[in-house]
C-alpha positions as CSV (number, residue, x, y, z in Angstrom):
1,M,-8.4,-82.6,-78.4
2,E,-8.4,-79.3,-80.3
3,Y,-9.8,-79.7,-83.7
4,T,-9.8,-76.0,-85.0
5,S,-6.1,-76.0,-85.9
6,G,-6.4,-79.6,-87.2
7,V,-9.0,-78.5,-89.7
8,A,-6.8,-75.7,-91.0
9,S,-3.8,-78.0,-91.3
10,W,-5.7,-80.7,-93.2
11,R,-7.0,-78.1,-95.6
12,K,-3.3,-77.5,-96.5
13,V,-2.9,-81.3,-97.0
14,L,-5.9,-81.3,-99.3
15,R,-4.5,-78.4,-101.3
16,R,-1.1,-80.1,-101.5
17,A,-2.7,-83.4,-102.5
18,A,-4.7,-81.7,-105.2
19,V,-1.5,-80.0,-106.6
20,G,0.3,-83.3,-106.5
21,L,-2.4,-84.8,-108.8
22,L,-2.0,-82.1,-111.4
23,P,-0.1,-83.4,-114.5
24,R,3.5,-82.2,-114.8
25,R,5.0,-80.8,-118.0
26,S,7.9,-83.1,-117.8
27,A,7.9,-85.8,-120.4
28,E,9.1,-88.3,-117.8
29,R,6.4,-90.8,-116.8
30,R,5.6,-90.8,-113.1
31,P,5.8,-94.1,-111.3
32,G,2.6,-95.6,-109.8
33,W,3.4,-94.8,-106.2
34,S,3.9,-91.1,-106.9
35,V,0.2,-91.0,-108.0
36,G,-1.0,-93.2,-105.1
37,V,0.5,-91.0,-102.4
38,P,-1.5,-87.9,-103.3
39,L,-4.7,-90.0,-103.5
40,I,-4.1,-91.5,-100.1
41,A,-3.3,-88.0,-98.7
42,L,-6.5,-86.7,-100.2
43,A,-8.6,-89.5,-98.7
44,A,-7.0,-89.1,-95.3
45,G,-7.6,-85.3,-95.5
46,L,-11.2,-85.8,-96.3
47,L,-11.6,-88.3,-93.4
48,F,-9.9,-86.1,-90.8
49,T,-11.8,-83.0,-92.0
50,T,-15.1,-84.8,-91.7
51,T,-14.2,-86.1,-88.2
52,A,-13.2,-82.6,-87.1
53,T,-16.3,-81.0,-88.5
54,T,-18.6,-83.7,-86.9
55,A,-16.8,-83.4,-83.5
56,D,-17.2,-79.6,-83.5
57,G,-14.5,-79.2,-80.8
58,T,-15.7,-82.2,-78.7
59,S,-14.3,-85.7,-78.2
60,L,-16.1,-88.3,-80.3
61,R,-14.9,-91.1,-78.0
62,E,-16.3,-89.6,-74.9
63,D,-18.4,-92.1,-72.9
64,R,-21.9,-90.6,-72.5
65,R,-23.2,-93.3,-70.2
66,P,-22.6,-91.4,-66.9
67,E,-24.6,-88.5,-68.4
68,L,-27.5,-90.8,-69.3
69,A,-27.5,-92.4,-65.8
70,Q,-27.6,-88.9,-64.3
71,L,-30.4,-87.9,-66.6
72,I,-32.4,-90.9,-65.6
73,E,-31.8,-90.2,-61.9
74,D,-32.8,-86.6,-62.3
75,R,-36.1,-87.6,-64.0
76,R,-36.8,-90.0,-61.2
77,D,-36.3,-87.2,-58.7
78,Q,-38.7,-85.0,-60.7
79,V,-41.3,-87.7,-60.8
80,A,-41.0,-88.3,-57.1
81,S,-41.3,-84.6,-56.4
82,G,-44.3,-84.3,-58.7
83,Q,-46.0,-87.2,-57.0
84,E,-45.5,-85.7,-53.5
85,R,-46.9,-82.3,-54.7
86,A,-49.9,-84.1,-56.3
87,A,-50.6,-86.0,-53.0
88,A,-50.4,-82.8,-51.1
89,L,-52.9,-81.1,-53.5
90,R,-55.3,-84.0,-53.2
91,D,-55.2,-83.8,-49.4
92,E,-55.9,-80.1,-49.7
93,V,-58.9,-80.7,-51.9
94,E,-60.2,-83.3,-49.5
95,N,-59.8,-81.0,-46.6
96,Q,-61.6,-78.1,-48.3
97,T,-64.4,-80.4,-49.5
98,E,-64.9,-81.7,-46.0
99,A,-65.0,-78.1,-44.6
100,L,-67.5,-77.0,-47.3
101,G,-69.6,-80.1,-46.7
102,G,-70.4,-78.9,-43.3
103,S,-72.2,-75.8,-44.5
104,D,-73.3,-76.6,-48.1
105,G,-75.8,-79.3,-48.6
106,R,-75.0,-79.8,-52.3
107,V,-71.3,-80.3,-51.6
108,A,-72.2,-82.7,-48.7
109,A,-74.4,-84.8,-51.0
110,Q,-71.7,-85.1,-53.7
111,R,-69.1,-85.9,-51.0
112,D,-71.3,-88.7,-49.7
113,R,-71.9,-90.0,-53.2
114,A,-68.2,-90.1,-53.9
115,T,-67.4,-91.7,-50.6
116,G,-69.8,-94.6,-51.4
117,S,-67.9,-95.2,-54.6
118,R,-64.4,-95.1,-53.2
119,E,-64.1,-98.8,-52.5
120,A,-65.3,-99.8,-55.9
121,A,-63.0,-97.2,-57.5
122,G,-60.0,-98.6,-55.6
123,F,-59.4,-95.7,-53.3
124,T,-59.6,-97.7,-50.1
125,A,-57.5,-100.6,-48.8
126,L,-59.0,-104.1,-49.0
127,T,-58.1,-107.3,-47.2
128,G,-59.1,-110.9,-48.1
129,P,-58.0,-114.2,-49.7
130,G,-56.5,-114.1,-53.2
131,L,-53.7,-115.2,-55.4
132,S,-50.2,-114.0,-56.2
133,V,-48.2,-114.6,-59.4
134,E,-44.5,-114.0,-59.9
135,L,-42.8,-113.7,-63.3
136,D,-39.0,-113.7,-63.6
137,D,-36.3,-113.7,-66.3
138,A,-34.4,-116.8,-67.0
139,P,-31.1,-117.2,-65.1
140,Q,-28.0,-116.2,-67.1
141,P,-26.1,-119.2,-68.2
142,G,-22.7,-119.6,-66.5
143,D,-20.9,-120.1,-69.8
144,G,-22.6,-117.1,-71.4
145,K,-24.1,-119.3,-74.1
146,L,-27.8,-119.1,-74.9
147,P,-29.9,-122.2,-75.0
148,A,-30.4,-123.8,-78.5
149,D,-32.7,-121.7,-80.8
150,A,-33.0,-119.0,-78.2
151,S,-32.4,-115.2,-78.4
152,N,-32.0,-112.7,-75.6
153,D,-35.7,-111.7,-76.0
154,D,-36.7,-115.3,-75.2
155,L,-35.1,-115.1,-71.8
156,V,-36.8,-112.0,-70.3
157,V,-40.3,-111.1,-69.2
158,H,-42.1,-108.9,-71.6
159,Q,-44.9,-106.3,-71.3
160,G,-47.3,-108.7,-72.9
161,D,-46.6,-111.4,-70.3
162,V,-47.4,-109.1,-67.4
163,Q,-50.5,-107.8,-69.2
164,A,-51.7,-111.4,-69.8
165,V,-51.5,-112.2,-66.1
166,V,-53.2,-108.9,-65.1
167,N,-56.0,-109.3,-67.6
168,A,-56.6,-112.9,-66.7
169,L,-56.9,-112.0,-63.0
170,W,-59.4,-109.2,-63.8
171,A,-61.3,-111.7,-65.9
172,G,-61.3,-114.2,-63.0
173,G,-63.1,-111.7,-60.8
174,A,-60.3,-110.0,-59.0
175,E,-61.7,-107.3,-56.6
176,A,-58.4,-105.5,-56.1
177,M,-54.8,-105.9,-57.4
178,T,-51.3,-104.8,-56.9
179,I,-48.2,-105.0,-59.1
180,M,-44.9,-104.9,-57.1
181,G,-47.0,-103.9,-54.1
182,V,-48.5,-100.9,-55.9
183,R,-52.3,-100.7,-56.2
184,V,-53.5,-100.7,-59.8
185,L,-56.8,-100.1,-61.3
186,S,-58.4,-101.5,-64.4
187,T,-57.2,-98.4,-66.2
188,S,-53.6,-98.6,-65.0
189,A,-51.1,-98.8,-67.8
190,V,-48.4,-101.6,-67.7
191,R,-45.3,-100.6,-69.7
192,C,-42.0,-102.4,-70.0
193,V,-38.7,-100.6,-70.9
194,G,-36.2,-103.2,-71.7
195,N,-36.5,-105.8,-69.0
196,T,-37.8,-103.3,-66.4
197,L,-41.4,-102.4,-65.6
198,L,-42.7,-98.8,-65.7
199,L,-45.7,-98.3,-63.4
200,H,-47.1,-95.0,-62.2
201,G,-43.8,-93.2,-63.0
202,Q,-41.6,-95.7,-61.1
203,V,-39.3,-98.4,-62.5
204,Y,-39.2,-101.9,-61.2
205,S,-36.8,-104.8,-62.0
206,P,-37.8,-108.5,-62.2
207,P,-39.1,-110.6,-60.6
208,F,-42.5,-109.0,-61.1
209,K,-45.1,-109.9,-58.5
210,I,-48.8,-109.5,-59.1
211,T,-51.3,-110.0,-56.2
212,A,-55.1,-110.1,-56.5
213,I,-57.9,-110.4,-54.0
214,G,-60.6,-112.7,-55.1
215,D,-61.7,-116.4,-55.1
216,P,-58.3,-118.2,-55.5
217,A,-59.9,-121.1,-57.5
218,A,-61.6,-118.8,-59.9
219,L,-58.4,-116.8,-60.4
220,Q,-56.4,-119.9,-61.1
221,R,-59.0,-121.1,-63.6
222,A,-58.8,-117.7,-65.4
223,L,-55.0,-118.0,-65.6
224,A,-55.2,-121.5,-67.0
225,A,-57.7,-120.3,-69.6
226,S,-55.6,-117.4,-70.8
227,E,-53.7,-118.0,-74.0
228,G,-51.1,-115.4,-73.1
229,V,-50.4,-117.0,-69.8
230,R,-50.2,-120.4,-71.4
231,L,-47.6,-119.2,-73.9
232,F,-45.5,-117.8,-71.1
233,R,-45.7,-121.1,-69.3
234,D,-44.5,-122.9,-72.4
235,A,-41.6,-120.5,-72.5
236,V,-40.9,-121.4,-68.8
237,T,-40.5,-125.0,-69.9
238,H,-38.3,-124.3,-72.9
239,Y,-36.2,-121.3,-71.6
240,H,-36.4,-121.7,-67.8
241,L,-38.2,-118.4,-67.2
242,G,-39.7,-118.0,-63.7
243,Y,-43.4,-118.5,-63.1
244,H,-45.0,-119.2,-59.6
245,E,-48.5,-119.1,-58.4
246,A,-49.3,-119.0,-54.7
247,V,-52.7,-118.9,-52.9
248,E,-52.9,-116.1,-50.4
249,P,-55.2,-116.9,-47.4
250,N,-55.2,-113.3,-46.3
251,V,-53.6,-110.4,-48.1
252,T,-54.0,-106.7,-47.8
253,V,-54.1,-104.5,-50.9
254,P,-53.4,-100.8,-50.2
255,A,-55.5,-98.0,-51.5
256,Y,-54.7,-96.4,-54.9
257,D,-52.9,-93.1,-54.3
258,G,-52.3,-92.0,-57.9
259,P,-54.2,-89.5,-60.0
260,G,-57.8,-90.4,-60.5
261,G,-58.5,-88.5,-63.8
262,L,-59.5,-90.5,-66.8
263,R,-57.9,-89.0,-69.9
264,S,-59.7,-91.1,-72.5
265,A,-61.9,-94.2,-72.9
266,E,-63.2,-96.3,-75.7
267,V,-66.4,-98.5,-75.7
268,P,-65.9,-101.8,-77.6
269,G,-68.1,-102.1,-80.7
């Protein structure tokens, strides 16, 4: 739709409306509708002029959702490309460190020191017994009506729910942990965007599965003692959210392959 000529034409309407509002010299009284018409024309002119100015030559009704979807897809591709480059650079650093370690005693000593801490830091895969917990949104009602006294927020898994499970498992002595099959550390950030989970630059949809290696009984006790997990279990009862615990006799947790730099830390007072 072309708005440039529209602006000019409505300016003429405004001028004509303004002229129509001027008092006439005739002694004859003007009927009410003759006054109302210029007022309506003036209001309509202001409305169309504002619309044309705001649009600035574009369509205000254009659906921008395809552009947003493409933008999200482009950002995902950029994240994936960045992760691949970061992995390649880490491999290059490892290879150069290994090569220097053969001729430099100081480099070799630091390399051995770092190697001894890799397992504790989460940079090696681990296998052992453990526990898995799965959190899921409530099923959509067939009639589209929400349960009594419920809102849409009550029917989805939130960031705090995932964090409550993760923190409880760490407190229960978890040696290693994955979320959606991705190795996480105690410093990994768990973020939710809407009802999706953002982890290490990737987006995951529910159900959210958390798996930890450790003593299953101790992990279950820690979950039972967590107030956040208890509140979620209450919501499971009232709003039919999904919660499932399963003992894992033998589970493998992959090595952490993300960046290892710590940007900031805070010591509790």
